[in-house]
KETOR-580665 format. One record per residue (C-alpha): residue in one letter; x negated, y negated, z. Coordinates in Angstrom, 2 decimals, decimal comma. Each point is the difference from the previous one (the first is absolute). Layout:
// residues N
 residuo       X       Y       Z
       A       X       Y       Z
...
END
This chain:
// residues 203
 residuo       X       Y       Z
       V -323,86 -126,58   49,36
       A   -1,69    3,40   -0,30
       V   -1,59    1,50    3,03
       K   -2,68    2,67    0,10
       V   -0,58    1,65    3,34
       Q   -2,91    2,27    0,78
       H    0,78    3,41    1,37
       P   -0,77    0,14    3,87
       R   -3,55    1,32    0,84
       I   -0,83    0,40   -3,72
       L   -3,49   -1,20    0,49
       E   -0,82    2,77    2,45
       K    1,45    2,55   -2,32
       V   -1,85   -1,18   -3,10
       C   -3,22   -0,11    1,97
       L    0,44    3,56    1,21
       D    0,75    1,13   -3,55
       F   -3,12   -1,58   -1,33
       Y   -2,06    1,52    2,85
       L    1,24    3,41   -0,93
       L   -0,48   -0,51   -3,66
       N   -3,49   -1,18    0,63
       K   -0,89    3,04    2,16
       F    1,60    2,39   -2,60
       A   -1,91   -1,57   -2,90
       S   -3,31    0,22    2,02
       F    0,71    3,54    0,72
       L    0,61    0,89   -3,59
       E   -3,03   -1,71   -1,21
       Y   -2,11    1,74    2,59
       I    0,86    3,58   -1,36
       P   -2,94    0,70   -2,31
       Y    1,57    2,46   -2,54
       L    2,84   -2,46   -0,76
       N   -2,34   -2,53   -1,48
       L    2,40   -2,93    0,59
       D   -2,67   -2,60    0,73
       Y    0,35   -1,46   -3,47
       L    3,70   -0,96    0,70
       S   -1,01   -2,26    2,84
       M    3,16    0,90    1,87
       K   -1,01   -1,65    3,26
       D   -0,87   -3,24   -1,85
       S    3,29    0,05   -1,76
       V    1,96    0,37    3,25
       D   -2,04   -2,92    1,45
       Q    0,79   -2,14   -3,00
       F    3,72    0,87    0,17
       R    0,01   -0,79    3,67
       D   -1,64   -3,44   -0,60
       I    2,73   -0,75   -2,59
       M    2,98    1,20    2,14
       L   -0,77   -1,31    3,42
       P    0,27   -3,77   -0,86
       Q    3,44    0,70   -1,41
       L    1,23    0,88    3,57
       D   -0,34   -3,77    0,84
       L    3,00   -1,54   -1,82
       R   -1,67   -3,39    0,38
       V   -2,40    1,10   -2,70
       E    2,96    0,51   -2,42
       A    1,38   -3,38    0,81
       H   -3,41   -1,49   -0,86
       N   -0,20    1,93   -3,22
       L    3,46   -1,28   -1,00
       Q   -1,09   -3,53    0,61
       R   -3,10    0,49   -2,11
       F    2,03    1,61   -2,87
       R    2,49   -2,87    0,12
       R   -2,82   -2,54   -0,20
       D   -1,65    1,85   -2,87
       F    3,14    0,22   -2,02
       D    1,44   -3,30    0,95
       G    1,83   -1,53   -2,98
       E    0,56    3,39   -1,69
       T    3,69    0,40   -1,25
       Q    0,01    3,83   -0,58
       I   -1,89    1,23    3,04
       A    0,70   -0,57    3,62
       F   -0,76    1,11    3,50
       P    2,11   -0,07    3,19
       E   -0,62   -2,93    2,32
       P   -1,15    1,22    3,39
       L    1,30   -1,70    3,12
       V   -3,40   -0,15    1,74
       E    1,27   -1,59    3,18
       L    2,37    3,09    0,53
       T   -2,49    2,63   -1,08
       S   -2,21    2,00    2,38
       R   -2,22    2,99   -0,08
       E    3,08    2,34    0,21
       V    2,66   -2,05   -1,83
       L   -0,03   -1,67   -3,39
       V    2,76   -2,45   -0,88
       E    0,36   -1,40   -3,56
       K    2,66   -1,57   -2,13
       F    2,24    2,56   -1,61
       V   -0,29    0,59   -3,70
       E    3,06    0,46   -2,13
       G   -0,14    2,16   -3,14
       E    0,02    3,65   -1,14
       P   -2,71    2,81    0,05
       M   -2,43    0,13   -2,90
       L    0,97    3,69   -0,34
       N    3,35   -1,12   -1,26
       F   -1,63   -1,43   -3,11
       V   -2,28    3,09   -0,37
       L    2,74    2,63    0,25
       K    3,04   -1,83   -1,58
       E    0,58   -1,45   -3,37
       D    3,22   -2,00   -0,40
       E    1,13   -3,51   -0,63
       T   -1,73   -1,30    3,16
       H   -3,11    2,28   -0,09
       S   -1,11   -0,20   -3,64
       K   -3,16    1,14   -1,76
       K   -0,89   -3,67   -0,48
       D    0,20   -0,52    3,76
       R   -2,31    2,94    0,69
       E   -2,52   -1,38   -2,49
       E    0,30   -3,45    1,65
       L   -0,49    1,46    3,48
       A   -3,02    2,07   -1,16
       R   -1,56   -3,17   -1,44
       I    0,58   -2,02    3,24
       G   -1,47    2,86    2,08
       L   -3,02    0,47   -2,15
       E   -0,75   -3,80   -0,03
       T    0,49   -0,19    3,72
       V   -2,41    2,87    0,70
       M   -2,57   -1,45   -2,38
       K    0,21   -3,39    1,82
       M   -0,33    1,76    3,35
       I   -3,05    1,78   -1,20
       F   -1,83   -2,55   -2,16
       L    1,28   -3,33    1,16
       H    0,62    0,28    3,79
       D   -1,96    3,09    0,99
       F    2,82    0,95    2,35
       V    1,94    3,13   -1,06
       H    3,29    1,47    1,27
       A   -1,28    3,59    0,44
       D    3,34    1,75    0,54
       L    1,76   -0,92   -3,32
       H    2,74    2,44   -0,94
       P    3,66   -0,49   -1,05
       G    1,24    0,27    3,64
       N   -1,88   -3,19    0,97
       M    1,40   -2,14   -2,94
       I    3,33   -1,68    0,11
       V    1,32   -1,61   -3,18
       D    2,33   -2,97   -0,46
       R    0,56   -2,99   -2,27
       N   -1,66   -3,30    0,82
       K    3,03   -2,24   -0,30
       S   -1,95   -3,07    0,83
       V   -1,71    0,21   -3,39
       R    1,70   -0,54   -3,39
       G    1,04    3,24   -1,53
       S   -0,09    1,77    3,29
       P   -2,97    2,28   -0,79
       L   -0,69    3,34    1,74
       R   -2,08   -0,32    3,10
       I   -1,86    2,66    2,11
       H   -0,16   -0,32    3,69
       M   -2,87    2,06    1,48
       I    0,54    1,23    3,56
       D   -1,87    2,07    2,48
       C   -3,31   -1,84   -0,30
       G   -1,79    1,62    2,95
       L   -2,52    1,85   -2,13
       T   -2,39   -2,23   -2,09
       V   -3,39    0,15   -1,67
       E   -2,69   -2,40   -0,80
       L   -2,33    1,31   -2,63
       G   -3,15   -2,08   -0,28
       E   -2,18   -0,65   -2,93
       S   -1,45    3,56   -0,58
       D    3,49    1,51    0,24
       H    1,24   -2,59   -2,50
       K   -2,69    0,94   -2,47
       N    0,66    3,63    0,28
       L    3,70   -0,51   -0,42
       V   -0,59   -1,97   -3,22
       K   -2,22    2,83   -1,30
       I    2,83    2,58    0,92
       L    2,65   -2,04   -1,72
       G   -2,21   -0,38   -2,97
       S   -0,48    3,83   -0,20
       L    3,78    0,55    0,23
       I    0,69   -2,55   -2,70
       K   -2,52    1,91   -2,22
       R    1,67    3,34    1,04
       D   -3,20    1,09    1,48
       G    1,53    1,98    2,88
       H   -3,36    1,82    0,75
       G   -1,78   -3,35    0,31
       A    2,76   -1,35    2,26
       G   -0,12    3,07    2,19
       K   -3,80   -0,29    0,44
       L    0,32   -3,63    1,13
       M    2,81    0,95    2,53
       V   -2,15    2,66    1,49
END
């Protein structure tokens, strides 16, 4: 198994950090000649707080893993660790250990076991997975980077295809109808190489 243990008293420390950030942002916005109102610094701190605090309850990550496993049940090239819910608490997450190697090995190396063809296959798997998260399930892993991806070969499937295990699923996003529509417009602008239009949509 793999065990994630929360640092002692982390909730109090994080709450104090956000309190100080909030006060500092309010102070900067209050200074007239800085003209920082347009940045909405205080609102940004509040939004970041609302995203971060739920992650401090590791039962939330266990629930997220369960949902991802349900959403991608039957997939042969994408997987998520199985949480052991009965052993998980607010401060401790227990899940089945995932064997494999870091995604970065395929990004940084090129040899007989990390080929260009493998990288292209992993890119395809990753893109398809994210598109399914956004447009099919509306439940998105919001901390996707190579450090949160472990690669192995699915030996239970003929040909042993590459498989990506996505870990550290504490941070997730649900978009909703309006955000979906906006995202489609952004992707359309990027496909048409209209960077200015995509930027306006993002702002």
